[in-house]
All heavy atoms as a GROMACS GRO file, in nm:
protein
  534
    1GLN      N    1  -1.548  -0.930   4.963
    1GLN     CA    2  -1.644  -0.820   4.961
    1GLN      C    3  -1.734  -0.830   5.084
    1GLN      O    4  -1.776  -0.938   5.124
    1GLN     CB    5  -1.725  -0.824   4.833
    1GLN     CG    6  -1.834  -0.722   4.834
    1GLN     CD    7  -1.882  -0.689   4.694
    1GLN    OE1    8  -1.834  -0.741   4.598
    1GLN    NE2    9  -1.977  -0.601   4.685
    2PHE      N   10  -1.766  -0.715   5.141
    2PHE     CA   11  -1.852  -0.707   5.258
    2PHE      C   12  -1.996  -0.720   5.214
    2PHE      O   13  -2.041  -0.650   5.126
    2PHE     CB   14  -1.828  -0.573   5.329
    2PHE     CG   15  -1.914  -0.553   5.450
    2PHE    CD1   16  -1.901  -0.636   5.559
    2PHE    CD2   17  -2.007  -0.452   5.454
    2PHE    CE1   18  -1.979  -0.619   5.671
    2PHE    CE2   19  -2.086  -0.434   5.565
    2PHE     CZ   20  -2.073  -0.518   5.674
    3GLY      N   21  -2.071  -0.811   5.276
    3GLY     CA   22  -2.207  -0.837   5.233
    3GLY      C   23  -2.316  -0.783   5.323
    3GLY      O   24  -2.433  -0.802   5.295
    4GLY      N   25  -2.281  -0.717   5.432
    4GLY     CA   26  -2.382  -0.667   5.526
    4GLY      C   27  -2.421  -0.524   5.498
    4GLY      O   28  -2.379  -0.463   5.399
    5LYS      N   29  -2.504  -0.470   5.587
    5LYS     CA   30  -2.542  -0.328   5.577
    5LYS      C   31  -2.426  -0.242   5.624
    5LYS      O   32  -2.354  -0.279   5.717
    5LYS     CB   33  -2.662  -0.300   5.667
    5LYS     CG   34  -2.787  -0.372   5.623
    5LYS     CD   35  -2.861  -0.290   5.522
    5LYS     CE   36  -2.994  -0.356   5.489
    5LYS     NZ   37  -3.047  -0.313   5.364
    6GLY      N   38  -2.409  -0.127   5.562
    6GLY     CA   39  -2.302  -0.037   5.600
    6GLY      C   40  -2.184  -0.043   5.505
    6GLY      O   41  -2.190  -0.105   5.400
    7VAL      N   42  -2.076   0.024   5.546
    7VAL     CA   43  -1.954   0.030   5.465
    7VAL      C   44  -1.835  -0.009   5.554
    7VAL      O   45  -1.812   0.056   5.656
    7VAL     CB   46  -1.933   0.173   5.408
    7VAL    CG1   47  -1.801   0.184   5.334
    7VAL    CG2   48  -2.048   0.210   5.316
    8ARG      N   49  -1.765  -0.114   5.514
    8ARG     CA   50  -1.648  -0.158   5.591
    8ARG      C   51  -1.528  -0.071   5.558
    8ARG      O   52  -1.501  -0.041   5.442
    8ARG     CB   53  -1.615  -0.304   5.560
    8ARG     CG   54  -1.488  -0.349   5.633
    8ARG     CD   55  -1.461  -0.494   5.619
    8ARG     NE   56  -1.558  -0.565   5.702
    8ARG     CZ   57  -1.588  -0.692   5.687
    8ARG    NH1   58  -1.531  -0.763   5.593
    8ARG    NH2   59  -1.674  -0.748   5.765
    9ILE      N   60  -1.456  -0.030   5.660
    9ILE     CA   61  -1.337   0.052   5.644
    9ILE      C   62  -1.218  -0.039   5.610
    9ILE      O   63  -1.187  -0.130   5.685
    9ILE     CB   64  -1.306   0.132   5.773
    9ILE    CG1   65  -1.424   0.222   5.810
    9ILE    CG2   66  -1.177   0.211   5.761
    9ILE    CD1   67  -1.460   0.323   5.706
   10GLU      N   68  -1.156  -0.012   5.498
   10GLU     CA   69  -1.041  -0.093   5.454
   10GLU      C   70  -0.910  -0.040   5.510
   10GLU      O   71  -0.809  -0.109   5.505
   10GLU     CB   72  -1.036  -0.099   5.301
   10GLU     CG   73  -1.155  -0.170   5.240
   10GLU     CD   74  -1.167  -0.315   5.283
   10GLU    OE1   75  -1.063  -0.383   5.297
   10GLU    OE2   76  -1.281  -0.361   5.302
   11GLY      N   77  -0.912   0.081   5.562
   11GLY     CA   78  -0.792   0.140   5.619
   11GLY      C   79  -0.818   0.287   5.653
   11GLY      O   80  -0.913   0.345   5.602
   12VAL      N   81  -0.736   0.342   5.742
   12VAL     CA   82  -0.746   0.483   5.777
   12VAL      C   83  -0.611   0.549   5.758
   12VAL      O   84  -0.508   0.486   5.776
   12VAL     CB   85  -0.797   0.505   5.922
   12VAL    CG1   86  -0.938   0.454   5.938
   12VAL    CG2   87  -0.707   0.438   6.022
   13SER      N   88  -0.612   0.674   5.721
   13SER     CA   89  -0.489   0.749   5.701
   13SER      C   90  -0.431   0.792   5.835
   13SER      O   91  -0.504   0.844   5.921
   13SER     CB   92  -0.515   0.874   5.617
   13SER     OG   93  -0.566   0.839   5.491
   14ALA      N   94  -0.302   0.770   5.852
   14ALA     CA   95  -0.235   0.810   5.976
   14ALA      C   96  -0.252   0.960   5.998
   14ALA      O   97  -0.225   1.040   5.908
   14ALA     CB   98  -0.087   0.774   5.970
   15GLY      N   99  -0.303   0.998   6.114
   15GLY     CA  100  -0.322   1.138   6.146
   15GLY      C  101  -0.444   1.202   6.083
   15GLY      O  102  -0.470   1.319   6.103
   16GLY      N  103  -0.521   1.123   6.007
   16GLY     CA  104  -0.640   1.177   5.940
   16GLY      C  105  -0.759   1.181   6.035
   16GLY      O  106  -0.754   1.130   6.147
   17PRO      N  107  -0.869   1.243   5.990
   17PRO     CA  108  -0.987   1.257   6.075
   17PRO      C  109  -1.042   1.125   6.129
   17PRO      O  110  -1.082   1.117   6.245
   17PRO     CB  111  -1.090   1.325   5.983
   17PRO     CG  112  -1.009   1.393   5.878
   17PRO     CD  113  -0.887   1.308   5.860
   18ALA      N  114  -1.044   1.021   6.046
   18ALA     CA  115  -1.097   0.892   6.090
   18ALA      C  116  -1.010   0.833   6.202
   18ALA      O  117  -1.062   0.786   6.303
   18ALA     CB  118  -1.106   0.795   5.973
   19GLU      N  119  -0.879   0.835   6.183
   19GLU     CA  120  -0.790   0.782   6.286
   19GLU      C  121  -0.802   0.865   6.415
   19GLU      O  122  -0.807   0.809   6.525
   19GLU     CB  123  -0.645   0.780   6.239
   19GLU     CG  124  -0.555   0.715   6.345
   19GLU     CD  125  -0.407   0.725   6.313
   19GLU    OE1  126  -0.356   0.839   6.303
   19GLU    OE2  127  -0.344   0.621   6.300
   20MET      N  128  -0.809   0.997   6.402
   20MET     CA  129  -0.820   1.084   6.519
   20MET      C  130  -0.948   1.055   6.598
   20MET      O  131  -0.952   1.069   6.719
   20MET     CB  132  -0.817   1.231   6.478
   20MET     CG  133  -0.691   1.272   6.404
   20MET     SD  134  -0.542   1.259   6.502
   20MET     CE  135  -0.552   1.410   6.592
   21ALA      N  136  -1.053   1.011   6.528
   21ALA     CA  137  -1.180   0.980   6.593
   21ALA      C  138  -1.180   0.840   6.656
   21ALA      O  139  -1.271   0.806   6.730
   21ALA     CB  140  -1.293   0.990   6.492
   22GLY      N  141  -1.079   0.759   6.622
   22GLY     CA  142  -1.070   0.625   6.678
   22GLY      C  143  -1.114   0.514   6.584
   22GLY      O  144  -1.125   0.399   6.624
   23MET      N  145  -1.140   0.547   6.458
   23MET     CA  146  -1.179   0.444   6.363
   23MET      C  147  -1.061   0.356   6.330
   23MET      O  148  -0.947   0.400   6.329
   23MET     CB  149  -1.237   0.506   6.236
   23MET     CG  150  -1.368   0.575   6.260
   23MET     SD  151  -1.439   0.644   6.111
   23MET     CE  152  -1.506   0.495   6.040
   24LYS      N  153  -1.091   0.228   6.300
   24LYS     CA  154  -0.988   0.130   6.269
   24LYS      C  155  -1.028   0.049   6.147
   24LYS      O  156  -1.146   0.038   6.114
   24LYS     CB  157  -0.969   0.033   6.387
   24LYS     CG  158  -0.922   0.099   6.513
   24LYS     CD  159  -0.907  -0.003   6.623
   24LYS     CE  160  -0.856   0.064   6.750
   24LYS     NZ  161  -0.842  -0.031   6.859
   25LYS      N  162  -0.928  -0.008   6.082
   25LYS     CA  163  -0.953  -0.098   5.969
   25LYS      C  164  -1.047  -0.209   6.016
   25LYS      O  165  -1.029  -0.264   6.125
   25LYS     CB  166  -0.821  -0.158   5.920
   25LYS     CG  167  -0.838  -0.253   5.805
   25LYS     CD  168  -0.705  -0.309   5.761
   25LYS     CE  169  -0.728  -0.410   5.650
   25LYS     NZ  170  -0.603  -0.468   5.604
   26GLY      N  171  -1.148  -0.239   5.936
   26GLY     CA  172  -1.244  -0.344   5.970
   26GLY      C  173  -1.371  -0.293   6.034
   26GLY      O  174  -1.471  -0.365   6.041
   27ASP      N  175  -1.371  -0.166   6.083
   27ASP     CA  176  -1.494  -0.108   6.137
   27ASP      C  177  -1.596  -0.098   6.025
   27ASP      O  178  -1.560  -0.083   5.907
   27ASP     CB  179  -1.469   0.033   6.193
   27ASP     CG  180  -1.392   0.033   6.324
   27ASP    OD1  181  -1.375  -0.074   6.386
   27ASP    OD2  182  -1.349   0.143   6.364
   28VAL      N  183  -1.724  -0.104   6.060
   28VAL     CA  184  -1.832  -0.091   5.961
   28VAL      C  185  -1.915   0.032   5.997
   28VAL      O  186  -1.974   0.038   6.105
   28VAL     CB  187  -1.921  -0.217   5.958
   28VAL    CG1  188  -2.035  -0.199   5.858
   28VAL    CG2  189  -1.839  -0.340   5.923
   29ILE      N  190  -1.918   0.130   5.907
   29ILE     CA  191  -1.999   0.251   5.928
   29ILE      C  192  -2.143   0.216   5.895
   29ILE      O  193  -2.173   0.173   5.783
   29ILE     CB  194  -1.950   0.367   5.840
   29ILE    CG1  195  -1.806   0.404   5.875
   29ILE    CG2  196  -2.043   0.488   5.855
   29ILE    CD1  197  -1.745   0.507   5.782
   30VAL      N  198  -2.234   0.235   5.992
   30VAL     CA  199  -2.375   0.206   5.970
   30VAL      C  200  -2.464   0.331   5.975
   30VAL      O  201  -2.579   0.327   5.933
   30VAL     CB  202  -2.427   0.098   6.069
   30VAL    CG1  203  -2.360  -0.035   6.042
   30VAL    CG2  204  -2.408   0.141   6.212
   31GLU      N  205  -2.408   0.442   6.025
   31GLU     CA  206  -2.486   0.565   6.034
   31GLU      C  207  -2.392   0.686   6.039
   31GLU      O  208  -2.289   0.682   6.105
   31GLU     CB  209  -2.571   0.561   6.162
   31GLU     CG  210  -2.676   0.668   6.172
   31GLU     CD  211  -2.760   0.651   6.296
   31GLU    OE1  212  -2.842   0.555   6.301
   31GLU    OE2  213  -2.743   0.730   6.389
   32ILE      N  214  -2.428   0.791   5.966
   32ILE     CA  215  -2.354   0.918   5.968
   32ILE      C  216  -2.455   1.029   5.994
   32ILE      O  217  -2.551   1.044   5.918
   32ILE     CB  218  -2.279   0.944   5.836
   32ILE    CG1  219  -2.171   0.839   5.813
   32ILE    CG2  220  -2.217   1.085   5.835
   32ILE    CD1  221  -2.097   0.852   5.681
   33ALA      N  222  -2.431   1.105   6.099
   33ALA     CA  223  -2.517   1.220   6.134
   33ALA      C  224  -2.665   1.182   6.135
   33ALA      O  225  -2.749   1.255   6.083
   33ALA     CB  226  -2.490   1.336   6.037
   34GLY      N  227  -2.696   1.065   6.191
   34GLY     CA  228  -2.834   1.022   6.203
   34GLY      C  229  -2.893   0.957   6.079
   34GLY      O  230  -3.008   0.914   6.080
   35LYS      N  231  -2.814   0.948   5.971
   35LYS     CA  232  -2.864   0.887   5.847
   35LYS      C  233  -2.806   0.746   5.834
   35LYS      O  234  -2.684   0.728   5.840
   35LYS     CB  235  -2.821   0.969   5.725
   35LYS     CG  236  -2.882   1.105   5.722
   35LYS     CD  237  -2.834   1.183   5.601
   35LYS     CE  238  -2.884   1.326   5.607
   35LYS     NZ  239  -2.825   1.411   5.507
   36ALA      N  240  -2.895   0.648   5.813
   36ALA     CA  241  -2.851   0.510   5.793
   36ALA      C  242  -2.766   0.500   5.667
   36ALA      O  243  -2.794   0.567   5.567
   36ALA     CB  244  -2.972   0.418   5.782
   37ILE      N  245  -2.661   0.419   5.675
   37ILE     CA  246  -2.571   0.399   5.561
   37ILE      C  247  -2.584   0.253   5.514
   37ILE      O  248  -2.521   0.163   5.569
   37ILE     CB  249  -2.424   0.428   5.602
   37ILE    CG1  250  -2.411   0.568   5.662
   37ILE    CG2  251  -2.330   0.408   5.484
   37ILE    CD1  252  -2.449   0.681   5.569
   38PRO      N  253  -2.670   0.228   5.413
   38PRO     CA  254  -2.692   0.090   5.370
   38PRO      C  255  -2.579   0.035   5.284
   38PRO      O  256  -2.556  -0.085   5.280
   38PRO     CB  257  -2.822   0.099   5.288
   38PRO     CG  258  -2.825   0.240   5.238
   38PRO     CD  259  -2.756   0.323   5.344
   39ASP      N  260  -2.508   0.126   5.214
   39ASP     CA  261  -2.404   0.082   5.120
   39ASP      C  262  -2.314   0.201   5.086
   39ASP      O  263  -2.329   0.309   5.141
   39ASP     CB  264  -2.469   0.025   4.992
   39ASP     CG  265  -2.569   0.122   4.928
   39ASP    OD1  266  -2.551   0.245   4.941
   39ASP    OD2  267  -2.664   0.075   4.864
   40VAL      N  268  -2.220   0.178   4.994
   40VAL     CA  269  -2.123   0.283   4.960
   40VAL      C  270  -2.192   0.406   4.899
   40VAL      O  271  -2.148   0.518   4.920
   40VAL     CB  272  -2.010   0.229   4.870
   40VAL    CG1  273  -2.058   0.199   4.730
   40VAL    CG2  274  -1.892   0.324   4.868
   41ASN      N  275  -2.301   0.386   4.826
   41ASN     CA  276  -2.372   0.500   4.768
   41ASN      C  277  -2.432   0.587   4.877
   41ASN      O  278  -2.426   0.710   4.870
   41ASN     CB  279  -2.482   0.454   4.671
   41ASN     CG  280  -2.424   0.392   4.545
   41ASN    OD1  281  -2.318   0.432   4.498
   41ASN    ND2  282  -2.492   0.293   4.491
   42GLY      N  283  -2.489   0.525   4.980
   42GLY     CA  284  -2.542   0.600   5.093
   42GLY      C  285  -2.433   0.673   5.168
   42GLY      O  286  -2.451   0.785   5.215
   43TYR      N  287  -2.316   0.609   5.177
   43TYR     CA  288  -2.199   0.670   5.243
   43TYR      C  289  -2.157   0.796   5.169
   43TYR      O  290  -2.138   0.902   5.228
   43TYR     CB  291  -2.086   0.567   5.246
   43TYR     CG  292  -1.953   0.619   5.291
   43TYR    CD1  293  -1.926   0.639   5.426
   43TYR    CD2  294  -1.852   0.646   5.199
   43TYR    CE1  295  -1.802   0.686   5.468
   43TYR    CE2  296  -1.729   0.691   5.240
   43TYR     CZ  297  -1.704   0.711   5.374
   43TYR     OH  298  -1.582   0.757   5.414
   44MET      N  299  -2.143   0.785   5.038
   44MET     CA  300  -2.099   0.899   4.956
   44MET      C  301  -2.203   1.012   4.962
   44MET      O  302  -2.167   1.129   4.972
   44MET     CB  303  -2.076   0.857   4.811
   44MET     CG  304  -1.964   0.755   4.795
   44MET     SD  305  -1.806   0.811   4.860
   44MET     CE  306  -1.760   0.930   4.737
   45SER      N  307  -2.330   0.977   4.960
   45SER     CA  308  -2.437   1.076   4.966
   45SER      C  309  -2.435   1.150   5.101
   45SER      O  310  -2.447   1.272   5.106
   45SER     CB  311  -2.572   1.006   4.946
   45SER     OG  312  -2.677   1.097   4.961
   46ALA      N  313  -2.417   1.075   5.210
   46ALA     CA  314  -2.413   1.137   5.344
   46ALA      C  315  -2.291   1.229   5.357
   46ALA      O  316  -2.302   1.338   5.413
   46ALA     CB  317  -2.410   1.029   5.451
   47LEU      N  318  -2.177   1.187   5.306
   47LEU     CA  319  -2.056   1.269   5.317
   47LEU      C  320  -2.068   1.396   5.234
   47LEU      O  321  -2.016   1.501   5.274
   47LEU     CB  322  -1.932   1.192   5.274
   47LEU     CG  323  -1.879   1.089   5.372
   47LEU    CD1  324  -1.747   1.032   5.321
   47LEU    CD2  325  -1.860   1.147   5.511
   48ALA      N  326  -2.137   1.389   5.122
   48ALA     CA  327  -2.150   1.506   5.034
   48ALA      C  328  -2.224   1.620   5.102
   48ALA      O  329  -2.207   1.736   5.065
   48ALA     CB  330  -2.221   1.465   4.905
   49THR      N  331  -2.307   1.590   5.202
   49THR     CA  332  -2.385   1.694   5.268
   49THR      C  333  -2.314   1.752   5.391
   49THR      O  334  -2.366   1.845   5.452
   49THR     CB  335  -2.522   1.639   5.313
   49THR    OG1  336  -2.503   1.539   5.413
   49THR    CG2  337  -2.600   1.582   5.196
   50GLN      N  338  -2.199   1.698   5.426
   50GLN     CA  339  -2.128   1.742   5.547
   50GLN      C  340  -2.035   1.858   5.517
   50GLN      O  341  -1.982   1.871   5.406
   50GLN     CB  342  -2.050   1.625   5.607
   50GLN     CG  343  -2.136   1.506   5.644
   50GLN     CD  344  -2.255   1.542   5.730
   50GLN    OE1  345  -2.243   1.610   5.830
   50GLN    NE2  346  -2.372   1.496   5.689
   51LYS      N  347  -2.011   1.940   5.618
   51LYS     CA  348  -1.922   2.056   5.602
   51LYS      C  349  -1.787   2.027   5.664
   51LYS      O  350  -1.777   1.967   5.772
   51LYS     CB  351  -1.984   2.177   5.670
   51LYS     CG  352  -2.110   2.225   5.602
   51LYS     CD  353  -2.157   2.356   5.662
   51LYS     CE  354  -2.266   2.412   5.577
   51LYS     NZ  355  -2.396   2.408   5.632
   52SER      N  356  -1.683   2.073   5.599
   52SER     CA  357  -1.547   2.061   5.650
   52SER      C  358  -1.535   2.136   5.783
   52SER      O  359  -1.587   2.246   5.798
   52SER     CB  360  -1.450   2.119   5.547
   52SER     OG  361  -1.319   2.110   5.593
   53GLY      N  362  -1.469   2.072   5.879
   53GLY     CA  363  -1.445   2.136   6.007
   53GLY      C  364  -1.560   2.126   6.106
   53GLY      O  365  -1.550   2.173   6.218
   54VAL      N  366  -1.673   2.065   6.066
   54VAL     CA  367  -1.788   2.049   6.154
   54VAL      C  368  -1.797   1.903   6.197
   54VAL      O  369  -1.809   1.813   6.114
   54VAL     CB  370  -1.920   2.091   6.083
   54VAL    CG1  371  -2.040   2.067   6.173
   54VAL    CG2  372  -1.912   2.236   6.040
   55ALA      N  373  -1.790   1.880   6.328
   55ALA     CA  374  -1.792   1.743   6.381
   55ALA      C  375  -1.926   1.676   6.353
   55ALA      O  376  -2.030   1.740   6.354
   55ALA     CB  377  -1.765   1.745   6.531
   56LEU      N  378  -1.921   1.546   6.324
   56LEU     CA  379  -2.043   1.470   6.304
   56LEU      C  380  -2.033   1.336   6.376
   56LEU      O  381  -1.925   1.282   6.394
   56LEU     CB  382  -2.073   1.450   6.156
   56LEU     CG  383  -1.971   1.379   6.070
   56LEU    CD1  384  -2.042   1.285   5.975
   56LEU    CD2  385  -1.894   1.483   5.990
   57GLU      N  386  -2.148   1.287   6.420
   57GLU     CA  387  -2.156   1.159   6.488
   57GLU      C  388  -2.161   1.047   6.385
   57GLU      O  389  -2.236   1.054   6.289
   57GLU     CB  390  -2.282   1.152   6.574
   57GLU     CG  391  -2.285   1.250   6.688
   57GLU     CD  392  -2.197   1.209   6.805
   57GLU    OE1  393  -2.177   1.089   6.826
   57GLU    OE2  394  -2.149   1.300   6.875
   58ILE      N  395  -2.079   0.946   6.409
   58ILE     CA  396  -2.077   0.828   6.322
   58ILE      C  397  -2.099   0.706   6.409
   58ILE      O  398  -2.034   0.690   6.512
   58ILE     CB  399  -1.944   0.818   6.245
   58ILE    CG1  400  -1.934   0.935   6.148
   58ILE    CG2  401  -1.934   0.684   6.174
   58ILE    CD1  402  -1.816   0.929   6.055
   59LYS      N  403  -2.193   0.621   6.366
   59LYS     CA  404  -2.217   0.495   6.437
   59LYS      C  405  -2.147   0.384   6.359
   59LYS      O  406  -2.164   0.374   6.237
   59LYS     CB  407  -2.366   0.466   6.446
   59LYS     CG  408  -2.398   0.346   6.534
   59LYS     CD  409  -2.546   0.314   6.536
   59LYS     CE  410  -2.625   0.422   6.605
   59LYS     NZ  411  -2.770   0.392   6.614
   60ILE      N  412  -2.067   0.307   6.430
   60ILE     CA  413  -1.994   0.197   6.367
   60ILE      C  414  -2.024   0.066   6.439
   60ILE      O  415  -2.074   0.065   6.552
   60ILE     CB  416  -1.841   0.221   6.368
   60ILE    CG1  417  -1.788   0.223   6.512
   60ILE    CG2  418  -1.805   0.347   6.292
   60ILE    CD1  419  -1.636   0.207   6.520
   61LEU      N  420  -1.993  -0.042   6.372
   61LEU     CA  421  -1.991  -0.174   6.433
   61LEU      C  422  -1.846  -0.219   6.437
   61LEU      O  423  -1.775  -0.211   6.336
   61LEU     CB  424  -2.072  -0.274   6.350
   61LEU     CG  425  -2.223  -0.253   6.344
   61LEU    CD1  426  -2.286  -0.355   6.251
   61LEU    CD2  427  -2.285  -0.262   6.483
   62ARG      N  428  -1.802  -0.263   6.553
   62ARG     CA  429  -1.667  -0.318   6.569
   62ARG      C  430  -1.682  -0.446   6.650
   62ARG      O  431  -1.731  -0.443   6.762
   62ARG     CB  432  -1.575  -0.220   6.642
   62ARG     CG  433  -1.434  -0.275   6.660
   62ARG     CD  434  -1.344  -0.177   6.734
   62ARG     NE  435  -1.323  -0.056   6.656
   62ARG     CZ  436  -1.282   0.059   6.706
   62ARG    NH1  437  -1.261   0.071   6.836
   62ARG    NH2  438  -1.265   0.165   6.628
   63ASP      N  439  -1.642  -0.557   6.592
   63ASP     CA  440  -1.657  -0.687   6.658
   63ASP      C  441  -1.802  -0.707   6.704
   63ASP      O  442  -1.828  -0.749   6.817
   63ASP     CB  443  -1.561  -0.699   6.777
   63ASP     CG  444  -1.415  -0.685   6.734
   63ASP    OD1  445  -1.382  -0.732   6.624
   63ASP    OD2  446  -1.338  -0.626   6.810
   64SER      N  447  -1.897  -0.675   6.618
   64SER     CA  448  -2.041  -0.691   6.643
   64SER      C  449  -2.097  -0.600   6.752
   64SER      O  450  -2.210  -0.616   6.796
   64SER     CB  451  -2.076  -0.837   6.676
   64SER     OG  452  -2.040  -0.920   6.568
   65LYS      N  453  -2.018  -0.502   6.798
   65LYS     CA  454  -2.065  -0.407   6.899
   65LYS      C  455  -2.081  -0.269   6.836
   65LYS      O  456  -1.994  -0.223   6.763
   65LYS     CB  457  -1.965  -0.399   7.014
   65LYS     CG  458  -1.955  -0.527   7.094
   65LYS     CD  459  -1.860  -0.510   7.210
   65LYS     CE  460  -1.846  -0.641   7.284
   65LYS     NZ  461  -1.710  -0.682   7.302
   66GLU      N  462  -2.196  -0.202   6.868
   66GLU     CA  463  -2.218  -0.067   6.818
   66GLU      C  464  -2.137   0.033   6.900
   66GLU      O  465  -2.129   0.021   7.021
   66GLU     CB  466  -2.366  -0.031   6.833
   66GLU     CG  467  -2.438  -0.028   6.704
   66GLU     CD  468  -2.581   0.017   6.717
   66GLU    OE1  469  -2.615   0.097   6.806
   66GLU    OE2  470  -2.661  -0.029   6.634
   67MET      N  471  -2.078   0.129   6.831
   67MET     CA  472  -2.002   0.235   6.896
   67MET      C  473  -2.036   0.367   6.828
   67MET      O  474  -2.062   0.370   6.709
   67MET     CB  475  -1.850   0.210   6.882
   67MET     CG  476  -1.801   0.084   6.947
   67MET     SD  477  -1.625   0.058   6.914
   67MET     CE  478  -1.553   0.194   7.003
   68GLN      N  479  -2.031   0.476   6.905
   68GLN     CA  480  -2.050   0.611   6.850
   68GLN      C  481  -1.915   0.682   6.852
   68GLN      O  482  -1.844   0.679   6.953
   68GLN     CB  483  -2.147   0.691   6.939
   68GLN     CG  484  -2.289   0.647   6.933
   68GLN     CD  485  -2.361   0.701   6.812
   68GLN    OE1  486  -2.436   0.628   6.750
   68GLN    NE2  487  -2.343   0.825   6.776
   69LEU      N  488  -1.880   0.741   6.740
   69LEU     CA  489  -1.756   0.819   6.730
   69LEU      C  490  -1.792   0.957   6.678
   69LEU      O  491  -1.892   0.975   6.608
   69LEU     CB  492  -1.657   0.751   6.634
   69LEU     CG  493  -1.614   0.610   6.669
   69LEU    CD1  494  -1.527   0.553   6.558
   69LEU    CD2  495  -1.538   0.606   6.800
   70LYS      N  496  -1.707   1.054   6.708
   70LYS     CA  497  -1.725   1.190   6.657
   70LYS      C  498  -1.608   1.220   6.564
   70LYS      O  499  -1.492   1.217   6.607
   70LYS     CB  500  -1.730   1.290   6.771
   70LYS     CG  501  -1.775   1.428   6.726
   70LYS     CD  502  -1.806   1.516   6.842
   70LYS     CE  503  -1.943   1.483   6.892
   70LYS     NZ  504  -2.004   1.587   6.974
   71VAL      N  505  -1.638   1.246   6.438
   71VAL     CA  506  -1.537   1.272   6.336
   71VAL      C  507  -1.552   1.416   6.287
   71VAL      O  508  -1.663   1.461   6.262
   71VAL     CB  509  -1.550   1.174   6.217
   71VAL    CG1  510  -1.448   1.203   6.110
   71VAL    CG2  511  -1.539   1.030   6.264
   72THR      N  512  -1.439   1.484   6.271
   72THR     CA  513  -1.441   1.620   6.215
   72THR      C  514  -1.370   1.616   6.080
   72THR      O  515  -1.248   1.610   6.074
   72THR     CB  516  -1.370   1.718   6.310
   72THR    OG1  517  -1.432   1.710   6.438
   72THR    CG2  518  -1.381   1.860   6.258
   73PRO      N  519  -1.447   1.618   5.969
   73PRO     CA  520  -1.386   1.617   5.836
   73PRO      C  521  -1.298   1.740   5.814
   73PRO      O  522  -1.329   1.848   5.864
   73PRO     CB  523  -1.504   1.618   5.741
   73PRO     CG  524  -1.624   1.583   5.823
   73PRO     CD  525  -1.591   1.624   5.964
   74LYS      N  526  -1.191   1.722   5.738
   74LYS     CA  527  -1.103   1.834   5.703
   74LYS      C  528  -1.146   1.897   5.574
   74LYS      O  529  -1.206   1.836   5.492
   74LYS     CB  530  -0.959   1.784   5.690
   74LYS     CG  531  -0.899   1.747   5.824
   74LYS     CD  532  -0.755   1.712   5.804
   74LYS     CE  533  -0.691   1.681   5.938
   74LYS     NZ  534  -0.554   1.643   5.927
   0.00000   0.00000   0.00000
């Protein structure tokens, strides 16, 4: 189990929005559209407010480095 802040990605669907944005297994989502993601509940809450087809900025940690990705939910 992941014990830090954010939500660790356990896998991405081939050809899905996360993969298209460059997300990889093991990445940790720490922010979605400017909202901090402390845990899975925060993740689900942030996603519930997003619109399909509208790109959003996601901040991730990969190998302890912060990265910004742009994801367009389907």
